[in-house]
C-alpha positions as CSV (number, residue, x, y, z in Angstrom):
1,M,-28.7,-7.1,6.7
2,R,-27.3,-6.8,3.2
3,I,-23.7,-7.4,2.0
4,H,-21.9,-6.4,-1.2
5,Q,-18.3,-7.3,-2.0
6,T,-15.8,-6.4,-4.7
7,L,-12.3,-7.4,-5.5
8,L,-9.8,-4.8,-6.6
9,T,-6.8,-6.0,-8.6
10,D,-5.0,-2.8,-9.5
11,P,-4.3,0.1,-7.1
12,A,-4.4,2.6,-10.0
13,E,-7.9,1.5,-11.0
14,S,-9.4,1.0,-7.5
15,V,-11.8,3.9,-7.8
16,A,-13.8,2.2,-10.5
17,G,-14.0,-1.0,-8.6
18,I,-15.3,0.8,-5.5
19,G,-18.1,2.3,-7.6
20,S,-19.8,-1.1,-7.8
21,L,-20.6,-0.9,-4.1
22,Q,-22.5,2.4,-4.5
23,E,-26.0,0.8,-4.2
24,A,-25.1,-0.8,-0.8
25,S,-25.5,2.4,1.4
26,P,-23.4,0.6,3.9
27,T,-23.2,0.9,7.7
28,L,-19.7,-0.7,7.7
29,V,-17.0,-1.0,5.1
30,L,-14.0,-3.3,5.5
31,A,-11.0,-3.3,3.2
32,F,-8.1,-5.8,3.3
33,G,-5.4,-5.6,0.7
34,A,-1.8,-5.6,-0.4
35,V,0.5,-2.8,0.8
36,A,0.3,-1.0,-2.5
37,F,-3.4,-0.2,-1.9
38,F,-2.6,1.6,1.3
39,E,0.6,3.4,0.5
40,R,-1.5,6.0,-1.3
41,S,-4.8,7.5,-0.1
42,G,-6.8,6.7,-3.2
43,V,-8.8,3.8,-1.7
44,V,-9.7,5.4,1.6
45,D,-10.4,8.8,0.0
46,E,-12.8,7.2,-2.4
47,L,-14.5,5.1,0.3
48,R,-15.0,8.3,2.4
49,R,-16.4,10.2,-0.5
50,R,-18.9,7.5,-1.5
51,F,-19.9,6.3,2.0
52,P,-19.6,9.3,4.4
53,Q,-22.1,7.7,6.7
54,A,-20.2,4.4,7.1
55,A,-17.6,3.2,9.6
56,I,-14.6,2.4,7.5
57,A,-11.7,0.2,8.5
58,G,-9.1,-2.0,6.9
59,C,-5.4,-3.0,6.8
60,S,-2.6,-4.3,4.7
61,T,-2.1,-8.1,4.6
62,A,-0.1,-11.2,3.7
63,G,-3.0,-12.5,1.6
64,E,-6.6,-11.4,1.1
65,I,-9.6,-13.7,1.7
66,C,-12.5,-13.2,-0.7
67,G,-15.2,-15.8,-0.7
68,S,-13.5,-19.2,-1.1
69,E,-10.2,-17.8,-2.5
70,V,-7.0,-16.5,-1.0
71,R,-5.5,-13.8,-3.2
72,D,-2.1,-12.0,-3.2
73,G,-1.6,-8.4,-4.4
74,A,-5.4,-7.6,-4.5
75,C,-7.8,-5.8,-2.2
76,V,-11.2,-7.1,-1.1
77,V,-13.8,-4.5,0.0
78,T,-16.9,-5.6,1.8
79,A,-19.8,-3.3,2.4
80,V,-22.3,-4.3,5.1
81,S,-25.7,-2.6,5.5
82,F,-27.3,-3.4,8.9
83,D,-31.1,-3.0,9.3
84,R,-30.8,-1.8,12.9
85,A,-27.3,-2.3,14.2
86,V,-24.8,0.6,14.3
87,A,-21.1,0.6,13.6
88,R,-18.7,3.2,14.9
89,A,-15.0,3.5,14.0
90,E,-12.4,5.1,16.3
91,A,-8.6,5.4,15.9
92,T,-5.5,6.4,17.8
93,R,-1.8,6.8,17.0
94,L,0.6,4.3,18.4
95,A,3.6,6.2,19.7
96,S,5.8,3.2,20.3
97,M,5.6,-0.5,21.4
98,A,5.5,0.7,25.0
99,D,2.3,2.7,24.1
100,S,0.3,-0.5,23.2
101,F,-1.6,-0.9,26.4
102,A,-2.5,2.8,26.6
103,A,-3.5,2.8,22.9
104,G,-6.0,0.0,23.7
105,A,-7.4,1.9,26.7
106,R,-7.8,5.1,24.6
107,L,-9.8,3.3,22.0
108,A,-12.0,1.6,24.5
109,A,-12.7,5.0,26.2
110,A,-13.6,6.5,22.8
111,L,-16.3,4.0,22.1
112,P,-19.6,4.8,23.9
113,A,-20.4,1.9,26.2
114,S,-24.2,2.0,25.9
115,D,-25.5,-1.0,23.8
116,L,-21.9,-1.9,22.7
117,R,-21.8,-5.6,21.8
118,A,-18.5,-6.2,20.1
119,V,-15.3,-4.5,19.1
120,L,-13.3,-5.3,15.9
121,V,-9.7,-4.1,16.2
122,L,-7.0,-3.7,13.6
123,G,-3.5,-2.7,14.6
124,P,-0.1,-2.3,13.0
125,G,1.8,-5.6,12.5
126,V,5.2,-4.4,13.6
127,R,6.5,-2.3,16.5
128,I,3.4,-3.2,18.6
129,N,2.8,-5.5,21.6
130,G,-0.5,-7.1,20.6
131,S,-1.2,-8.7,23.9
132,A,-0.7,-5.4,25.7
133,L,-3.1,-3.8,23.2
134,V,-5.8,-6.4,24.0
135,R,-5.3,-5.9,27.8
136,G,-5.6,-2.1,27.3
137,L,-9.0,-2.6,25.5
138,Q,-10.2,-5.0,28.2
139,S,-9.2,-2.6,30.9
140,A,-11.8,0.0,29.8
141,L,-14.5,-2.0,28.0
142,P,-17.6,-3.3,29.7
143,P,-16.9,-7.0,30.7
144,K,-19.3,-8.7,28.3
145,V,-18.1,-6.9,25.2
146,T,-16.2,-9.3,22.9
147,I,-13.0,-8.3,21.1
148,S,-11.7,-9.8,17.8
149,G,-9.6,-8.7,14.9
150,G,-5.9,-8.8,14.0
151,L,-2.6,-7.1,13.2
152,A,-1.8,-5.9,9.7
153,A,0.8,-7.6,7.6
154,D,3.1,-6.8,4.7
155,A,3.4,-10.1,2.9
156,G,5.8,-11.5,5.5
157,A,8.4,-8.8,5.3
158,F,7.7,-7.5,8.9
159,E,8.9,-4.1,7.9
160,R,6.0,-1.6,7.4
161,T,2.3,-2.3,7.7
162,W,-0.7,-0.1,7.2
163,T,-4.1,0.3,8.8
164,M,-7.1,2.3,7.4
165,G,-9.6,4.2,9.5
166,P,-10.7,7.6,10.8
167,L,-7.1,8.9,10.5
168,G,-6.8,7.8,6.8
169,C,-4.1,5.3,5.9
170,A,-1.1,5.2,8.4
171,D,1.6,2.8,9.6
172,D,1.0,3.8,13.3
173,Q,-2.8,3.8,13.6
174,V,-4.8,1.4,15.7
175,V,-8.5,1.2,14.6
176,A,-11.4,-0.1,16.6
177,V,-15.0,-0.6,15.2
178,G,-17.7,-0.8,17.8
179,L,-20.8,-2.8,16.9
180,Y,-24.0,-1.8,18.6
181,G,-27.5,-3.2,18.8
182,A,-29.5,-5.9,20.6
183,G,-30.4,-7.5,17.3
184,L,-26.8,-8.5,16.5
185,R,-25.9,-12.2,16.4
186,L,-22.2,-12.9,17.1
187,S,-20.2,-16.1,17.3
188,Y,-16.5,-16.9,17.3
189,G,-14.1,-19.7,16.6
190,S,-10.3,-20.0,17.1
191,F,-7.9,-22.9,16.7
192,G,-4.4,-23.7,15.6
193,G,-3.6,-27.2,14.5
194,W,0.0,-27.2,15.7
195,V,1.7,-30.1,17.6
196,P,4.6,-29.9,20.0
197,F,8.1,-31.4,19.6
198,G,10.8,-31.5,22.2
199,P,10.4,-30.9,25.9
200,A,8.6,-28.0,27.6
201,R,11.1,-25.3,28.6
202,R,10.7,-23.1,31.6
203,V,11.0,-19.3,31.0
204,T,13.8,-18.1,33.3
205,R,14.3,-14.6,31.9
206,C,12.0,-12.3,29.8
207,A,10.8,-8.8,29.6
208,D,7.3,-8.3,28.1
209,N,7.6,-9.9,24.7
210,V,11.4,-10.4,24.6
211,L,12.5,-13.9,25.6
212,Y,16.1,-14.0,27.0
213,E,16.5,-17.4,28.6
214,L,14.9,-20.8,28.7
215,D,16.0,-23.2,31.5
216,G,18.8,-20.8,32.3
217,E,20.2,-20.9,28.7
218,R,20.1,-18.3,26.0
219,A,16.8,-18.7,24.3
220,L,18.2,-18.1,20.8
221,D,20.8,-20.9,21.3
222,I,18.1,-23.4,22.3
223,Y,15.9,-22.3,19.4
224,K,18.6,-22.7,16.8
225,R,19.5,-26.2,18.0
226,Y,15.9,-27.3,17.4
227,L,15.6,-25.6,14.1
228,G,18.7,-27.2,12.6
229,E,19.2,-26.1,9.0
230,H,16.2,-23.8,9.2
231,A,18.1,-21.6,11.7
232,A,20.1,-20.1,8.8
233,H,16.9,-18.3,7.7
234,L,15.9,-16.7,10.9
235,P,13.8,-14.7,11.7
236,A,11.7,-15.6,8.6
237,S,11.8,-19.3,9.4
238,G,10.5,-18.6,12.9
239,L,7.0,-18.4,11.3
240,L,7.2,-22.2,10.8
241,F,8.1,-23.0,14.4
242,P,6.1,-21.0,16.9
243,F,6.0,-21.4,20.7
244,E,2.9,-22.5,22.6
245,M,2.4,-20.9,26.0
246,V,1.8,-23.8,28.4
247,G,-0.1,-23.5,31.8
248,E,1.4,-24.0,35.2
249,R,0.3,-27.6,35.2
250,R,1.7,-28.1,31.6
251,E,-1.9,-28.0,30.2
252,R,-2.3,-26.7,26.7
253,R,-3.9,-23.2,26.4
254,G,-4.2,-22.8,22.7
255,I,-2.1,-19.5,22.8
256,F,0.9,-19.3,20.4
257,R,3.7,-16.9,19.9
258,T,5.5,-16.2,16.6
259,I,9.1,-15.1,16.5
260,L,9.4,-11.6,15.0
261,G,13.1,-11.0,15.5
262,V,16.3,-12.2,16.9
263,D,19.2,-10.5,18.7
264,E,22.5,-12.4,18.2
265,A,24.4,-10.4,20.7
266,Q,21.9,-10.9,23.5
267,G,20.8,-14.3,22.4
268,S,17.2,-13.2,22.7
269,L,14.0,-13.7,20.7
270,T,11.4,-11.0,20.2
271,L,7.9,-12.6,20.1
272,A,4.6,-11.1,18.8
273,G,3.1,-10.8,22.3
274,D,3.8,-10.9,26.0
275,I,5.4,-14.0,27.7
276,D,4.4,-15.3,31.1
277,P,7.6,-14.8,33.2
278,D,6.7,-17.8,35.3
279,G,5.4,-19.9,32.4
280,T,6.6,-22.7,30.2
281,L,7.0,-22.8,26.4
282,K,6.9,-25.6,23.9
283,L,8.2,-25.5,20.4
284,M,5.5,-26.4,17.8
285,H,5.4,-27.5,14.2
286,S,2.6,-28.6,11.8
287,N,1.7,-29.7,8.3
288,T,-1.1,-28.7,5.8
289,E,-3.5,-31.4,6.9
290,R,-3.3,-30.5,10.6
291,L,-3.8,-26.8,9.8
292,I,-6.8,-27.4,7.6
293,D,-8.3,-29.6,10.3
294,G,-7.6,-26.7,12.8
295,A,-9.6,-24.3,10.6
296,E,-12.5,-26.8,10.6
297,V,-12.4,-27.0,14.4
298,A,-12.6,-23.1,14.6
299,A,-15.5,-23.1,12.1
300,R,-17.5,-25.7,13.9
301,A,-17.1,-23.8,17.2
302,A,-18.5,-20.7,15.6
303,F,-21.2,-22.6,13.8
304,E,-22.4,-24.3,17.0
305,A,-22.3,-21.0,19.0
306,M,-24.4,-19.2,16.4
307,G,-27.3,-21.7,16.7
308,T,-29.7,-21.4,13.8
309,P,-27.7,-20.6,10.7
310,P,-28.6,-17.0,9.5
311,A,-29.9,-16.4,6.0
312,T,-27.4,-13.6,5.5
313,S,-24.1,-13.2,7.5
314,L,-20.6,-11.9,7.4
315,A,-17.7,-14.2,8.2
316,L,-14.5,-12.4,9.1
317,L,-11.5,-14.7,8.9
318,V,-8.1,-13.7,10.3
319,S,-5.4,-16.4,9.8
320,C,-1.7,-16.2,10.3
321,V,1.0,-15.6,7.6
322,G,2.8,-18.6,9.1
323,R,-0.1,-20.9,8.3
324,K,-0.1,-19.6,4.7
325,L,3.6,-20.4,4.4
326,V,3.1,-24.0,5.6
327,M,0.1,-24.7,3.4
328,G,1.5,-23.1,0.2
329,D,-0.7,-23.7,-2.8
330,R,-3.3,-25.5,-0.6
331,V,-4.0,-22.4,1.5
332,D,-7.4,-22.0,-0.1
333,E,-8.6,-25.2,1.5
334,E,-8.7,-23.7,5.0
335,V,-11.0,-20.9,3.7
336,E,-13.1,-23.2,1.7
337,I,-13.9,-25.4,4.6
338,V,-15.3,-22.4,6.6
339,G,-17.5,-21.3,3.7
340,E,-18.8,-24.8,3.1
341,L,-19.9,-25.1,6.7
342,F,-21.5,-21.6,7.0
343,G,-23.4,-22.0,3.7
344,A,-24.2,-19.8,0.7
345,G,-25.7,-17.0,2.9
346,A,-22.3,-16.2,4.4
347,T,-20.1,-13.6,2.8
348,V,-16.5,-14.5,3.6
349,T,-13.8,-11.9,3.9
350,G,-10.6,-11.5,5.9
351,F,-6.8,-11.5,5.7
352,Y,-3.5,-13.3,6.6
353,S,-2.0,-11.4,9.5
354,N,0.9,-10.8,11.8
355,G,-1.3,-11.7,14.7
356,E,-4.9,-12.7,15.5
357,I,-7.1,-11.4,18.2
358,A,-9.9,-13.6,19.5
359,G,-10.9,-15.9,22.3
360,A,-8.6,-18.9,22.9
361,G,-9.6,-22.3,21.5
362,F,-9.7,-23.7,25.0
363,N,-11.5,-20.9,26.9
364,G,-13.5,-17.8,26.2
365,E,-10.8,-15.2,27.2
366,C,-9.6,-12.8,24.5
367,H,-5.9,-13.0,23.7
368,L,-3.4,-12.1,21.0
369,H,-2.8,-15.3,19.0
370,N,-0.3,-16.3,16.4
371,Q,-0.5,-19.2,13.9
372,T,-4.2,-19.5,14.5
373,M,-7.4,-19.4,12.3
374,T,-9.8,-17.1,14.0
375,I,-13.4,-16.5,12.9
376,T,-15.8,-13.7,13.8
377,W,-19.3,-14.5,12.5
378,V,-21.8,-11.6,12.4
379,A,-25.5,-11.7,11.6
380,E,-28.6,-9.7,12.5
381,D,-32.0,-10.8,13.6
382,A,-34.8,-9.9,11.2
383,P,-36.6,-6.7,12.1
């Protein structure tokens, strides 16, 4: 397994930067960058021309992770050459939010099941139900295949995001990369670092990912009371105060939901994923220290699951734009702590997202997350 990485800083000069990866002969190419790199086809066209044999995938972001740094306005391209493993990219158009489950099922059906170990999925960051997308994938994938990835972003604007894959660059494309081969080594970590405030509230009316009532009262009214002066900046300020979905016995499940939109007339909140209609929600908040500690918890979970640290590996980090807003200038620290633990042999890439897809911090099931640091660590046994 060999990995080469380059950082592009100017969309107009991206072709020259990609040329530095020519010697890699990659199996898989991942590109995460600012919207400007995906609004035109130059990056994907050049990647296709230079690496016709590779599975190519990527998306727009709210911040690009390159090594120990978090960048804004750049594009990090990572070329991975497996010795024996195989990567295959598939894509489908998302017709509407209601098509999210079916889109996941279509992608799963398009990936050959034989020897499939893992799926990396990248979806649009707006007008999608991310939890339904995950359920659709799970409905048609073999039970032991793991799923991870995230939803594209647009620097926190929540207006138009982009994915890159077999259909080129598009704002309605969901991309899945299947990883095949018995020699693959995979481990995962996921954790938040948020703490609750206020009482748990029972969901009394919702539809999919739209929350209408908590404890019989309009959800927006309750939410505004808790936010105080921050309510004037909704929906953007909702990134700082997510909900945690709490189990029937009020146990924490490590699954968070970010507010993507509000409807003043209906008094409703649109969340990034489905809501349990019989469940309970708790409002959460955090600070920089807690979030950095959460990233370390996720990294240690992946490290322990991997066993012997590999000599060469790829660490794919997907963290939430809300975490980035809370940490501000210290956001690099949650990335640095992962790299320090994984060691010099790990090439770190990833992005800040509108939603993260991984197993929950408290169990192994795959879910859509918000406000979470998720890690997919990939290595390959020596031939």
